[in-house]
C-alpha positions as CSV (number, residue, x, y, z in Angstrom):
1,M,34.3,-7.3,-14.9
2,V,34.6,-8.9,-11.4
3,V,32.1,-7.7,-8.9
4,Y,32.7,-8.5,-5.2
5,F,30.1,-8.1,-2.6
6,T,31.2,-7.5,1.0
7,Q,30.2,-5.6,4.0
8,I,32.2,-2.7,5.4
9,P,31.1,-2.0,9.0
10,I,31.4,1.8,9.3
11,A,29.6,3.6,12.1
12,I,27.5,6.6,11.2
13,P,27.8,9.4,13.7
14,P,24.5,10.5,15.1
15,N,22.9,13.6,13.6
16,T,25.2,13.6,10.6
17,G,22.3,13.8,8.2
18,T,23.2,12.8,4.7
19,N,25.6,13.4,1.9
20,F,23.3,16.0,0.2
21,A,25.0,15.8,-3.2
22,T,24.5,12.0,-3.3
23,A,21.3,11.6,-1.4
24,D,19.5,14.5,-3.1
25,L,20.4,13.3,-6.5
26,I,19.2,9.8,-5.7
27,T,16.0,10.9,-4.0
28,L,15.2,13.2,-6.9
29,A,16.2,10.7,-9.6
30,D,13.3,9.4,-11.6
31,E,12.7,5.6,-12.0
32,A,14.3,5.6,-15.5
33,T,17.5,7.2,-14.1
34,L,17.6,4.7,-11.1
35,K,17.0,1.8,-13.5
36,K,19.9,3.0,-15.7
37,M,22.2,3.5,-12.8
38,N,21.4,0.0,-11.5
39,E,21.9,-1.6,-14.9
40,N,25.2,0.3,-15.4
41,Q,26.4,-0.8,-11.9
42,Q,26.7,2.8,-10.7
43,I,25.2,1.9,-7.3
44,L,28.3,1.1,-5.4
45,F,27.1,0.9,-1.8
46,R,23.8,0.3,0.0
47,Y,23.0,0.4,3.7
48,C,22.5,-3.0,5.1
49,D,22.5,-4.9,8.4
50,E,25.4,-7.1,9.6
51,N,23.9,-10.0,7.6
52,G,23.8,-8.0,4.3
53,N,20.0,-7.5,4.4
54,V,18.9,-4.3,2.8
55,T,15.9,-3.1,4.7
56,E,14.1,0.1,5.5
57,E,15.3,-0.2,9.1
58,T,19.0,-0.2,8.0
59,N,18.6,3.1,6.0
60,P,19.7,5.9,8.4
61,N,18.9,8.8,6.1
62,G,16.0,7.7,3.9
63,T,17.8,7.5,0.5
64,T,16.0,5.7,-2.3
65,E,16.9,1.9,-2.5
66,N,19.1,2.3,0.6
67,I,21.8,3.8,-1.6
68,A,24.9,4.8,0.3
69,G,27.3,5.4,-2.7
70,V,27.2,6.1,-6.4
71,C,29.5,6.7,-9.2
72,N,29.3,8.5,-12.5
73,A,28.7,6.6,-15.8
74,T,32.4,6.4,-16.6
75,K,33.1,5.1,-13.1
76,N,36.0,7.4,-12.4
77,V,34.3,9.5,-9.7
78,F,32.2,8.3,-6.7
79,G,30.6,9.8,-3.7
80,M,29.4,8.0,-0.6
81,M,28.0,8.5,2.9
82,P,29.2,7.2,5.4
83,H,32.9,8.3,5.3
84,P,35.3,5.4,5.3
85,E,38.2,7.7,6.2
86,R,36.6,8.0,9.7
87,A,37.2,4.3,10.1
88,A,40.7,3.9,8.8
89,D,43.0,4.5,11.6
90,K,44.0,2.9,14.9
91,E,43.8,6.3,16.6
92,L,40.1,6.5,15.6
93,S,39.5,3.0,17.2
94,N,38.3,1.6,13.9
95,E,40.2,0.4,10.8
96,D,37.3,-1.2,8.9
97,G,37.3,1.6,6.4
98,M,40.8,0.6,5.3
99,L,39.2,-2.3,3.3
100,L,37.8,0.2,0.9
101,F,41.1,2.1,0.4
102,Q,43.1,-1.1,0.2
103,S,40.7,-2.4,-2.5
104,L,41.1,0.8,-4.5
105,L,44.8,0.6,-4.4
106,K,44.9,-3.1,-5.2
107,N,42.6,-2.8,-8.2
108,Y,44.1,0.4,-9.6
109,D,46.6,-1.5,-11.6
110,L,43.9,-3.8,-13.0
111,V,41.9,-0.8,-14.2
112,K,44.8,1.2,-15.4
113,G,45.9,-1.7,-17.6
């Protein structure tokens, strides 16, 4: 498995709160569950600064371990906050979210086999 680490600059609108399904599960998860998710590479995204530093200050909604996105154990479903689709169009003045979608499309054939 190839793992790439990159930053995707996606603005988080003020007062958006959190992705409750993702954040609540992570916040309520016990240490064993979080350990298992980390070991199984189910933590897909973390809030960080422009240099990739994961700090308390870069966490806009208080999720455990700065988690911004997770997937299920079989890695065929994921949820995340912020929303890359809000940063994927010239008309929205930001196309940085396209990196995520382009990566998904590019790697689909690799995963599909």
